[in-house]
N, C-alpha and C positions, 0 to 999 in steps of 0.2 A: 955702612958709611955714615958719618955724622952729619954731613951737609949735602942735602939734595940728592942722596943716593938711593932713595926709595920711591916707589910708586904706590899711591893709595890703592888699596885692594877694593875699595868701594866705588871710587869715581875715576881712578887711573891718573889723577893729577899728581904732580910732584909733591912729595912730603919730605920731612926732615929725618928725624931719628927713628921713627917707627913707620910701618906700612899703612898709616892712616893720616890723611891731611887734616889741617886744623878745622876745616869745615865738617868733616865726617867723624872726627874723633868724638864729638858730643853724642853721636848715635850709639856709642857704647853704653850710654846711660839709659837708653830705651830698652830695658830688659824686663822680663816677666811676661806672663800671658794673662789675658783678660779672664779666660776660663781654663782651669787646669785640673788634671786628674788628682783626686784626693789621696791617691796611693803613691804615684810615682812622679807627679808634677808635669807630665806631658800636656801639651796644649790640646784642648778638646774641641772637636768640630760639631759636637751635638750637645744636647742638654743633659745627657747622662753624665753623672759625676765621676764615673770610673771609665778609663780608656779601655780599648779592646785588648791591649797587651795584658792589663791587670785582670780583665774579666776572663780571658781564655787561658792564660798561663802565668799567673801572678808570681813574680820573682821576689818582690819586696815584702816578705812576711815577717821579718824581724825588725823592720825599719818603721819608726813611728811617724815619719814624714819625710818627703823628698822634695827638694827645691833646686831649680836650675835658673841661670841667668838668661840663656839664649837657646834658641833652636839651632841645631847643627846643620846649617844650610847656607847657601849663597856665599857672600863675602865673609861672613862670620866663620864659616867652615875653613875658608882660606886663611883667615887670621889665626885660627888655632894651629893650622899646619905650619904657618910661618914661625909661630912661637915654639912649637914642640919639635918639629922636624928640621927646620932651617935655622934653629938656634937664635931666633930674634929675641934675645934675653932682655932687651930694652922694653919689651912689652910687659915684663913681669910686674913692675911697680904699678902699671895701669890696671892690670887684672887684679892685683892685690887690693887696690883702692875699691874697686867695684865689688870684689868678694866681701871686703869688710863692711861696706855699706849694706849689702844684702844680709850679711850675718846680723848686723845690728837691727835691721827691720824684722828678721825672724825672731830674734830675742824679744823685741818689743811686742810682737804678736803673741808669743808663747807666755811671756811674763816671767821668764827666768833666763839665766846666763848659760851659754854653751861653751865648753872647751872644744878645741879642734883636734881631731885625730886624722892625720894624713893617710891616704891610701898609699902603701909603700910601693916603690918601683920594683920591677923585676930584678933579680939578682944580677949584678954585673953592669947594670945600665949606667950608673954614675961613673964606673971605671971606664966604660967604653966611650961615653959621650961627654963626661966631665961635669954633668949637672943633671938634676931632675926638676921638672917644672913645678911639681906640687911642693917639693921640699923648698924650692926658692920662694914660692908663694907664701909658705908658712914662715919663712925667714922674715919677710916683710911684715907679716901679721904680728909676729913677736916683737920685732925691733921698732916697728912704726907705731903700733897701738897697744902693745902689751898684752895681746891675746894669748891665753894659755894654750899651748900646743903640746899634746902628749903623743909621743911616737911609740905607741903600744904594739904595733903590728909589724910583721915581717912577711914577705912573699917568698914562697917556695919554688914556684914554677919559673922556668927560664923562657918559656914560650911567649912571644908577643901576641896579645889578644887580637890585634887586627888581622892576624892570620887564621883566626878561628871563625866558623860560622856561628849563628845564634845558638843552635842546639849544642854545639861543642863547648861554647862558653858556659852555658847553663849547667852542663854535665861535668865539666872539668874544673871550673873555678872554685867550686865548693871546698875543695881540699887544698887550694893553693895559698891560703892565708892562715896565719896563726898568730897567737900572742907571742911576744918575745919572751925570752927566758925571764923568769920572775926576778932573778937577781938584777938583771938589766933594768927591768921596770921600776924596781924599788929605788934606783938611783935618782930618778926624776919624777916619780909619782908616789908620794908618801900616802896619799889617800885616793881611793877609787872615785873618779868624778861621777856625779849623779847623772849628768846629761851631757852628751857630746854630739858634735856634728862631724861626719866623715867628709873630708875634702878630696875631691878628684876633679879631673878635667872634663871628662865626658861620661854621661850615663847612657849606655847602649841597651843592653838587656836587663841590667840591674843585678846581674849575678855577682859581680865584684862587690858591690855595696852590700848585698845580702850576706855574702860570706864573711865580710868584715864585721857586719852588725851582729851576726850570730856569735862570733868570737868575743866581741865586747860585752854582749849580754851574759854570756857564760862566765865572763870575768867579774861581773857584778854591776856593770853600768845599767842603770834603770831605763834611761831614755836614749835612743840612738836615732839621729836624723842624718840626712845627707844634704850636701850642697855642692853642686857641680857647676862649672862654668857653662857647659853645653849639654844638651840632651838630644838624642837621636829620635826623631818621630817615627 
């Protein structure tokens, strides 16, 4: 609903078009972690620079750096659910602004530009639901700020990842993504980009990002980073 039909997911007060009130909306800009893993970007609770996930069973071996805006917890977890599962598409431009700001910060830190490669949805998702959140995010990035978006990948598996446990994800995702047909790629990608950032909503085990990064590096992309809105601790 456009007027007063939402409740703020953070404080439960009435909000307008999105499930965050005007007082809580600025909290979305409070992203990033003071100390994060140098491999996957997870928040660190110790002085060790690499988290326990990456020490014990590192998934991101083809990725040159991983970044996330938020931890997947509390009201921010509910916010992603509202966007992704309840079709609160009016959140898309807000997420796009925050994604773009973080992308610019990463580019400034690295000293070079990054093209965006969206992690593709499972086959049939857009037909079933009518939209895909990452594709819509990329639409705003392209139209709003002229970000170069290369849709180089396609997904083979029809299984929803949320139905798989951590081991199943790591074992099964590696063969679930591949480059599109070269003829399709040539239509919108005349030259292989030097450096890209994979865009996705959540980094869980890292297996999806790793599978996509391997395909991109085999294609000839020299540097592959990832930027997700959320990361599971």
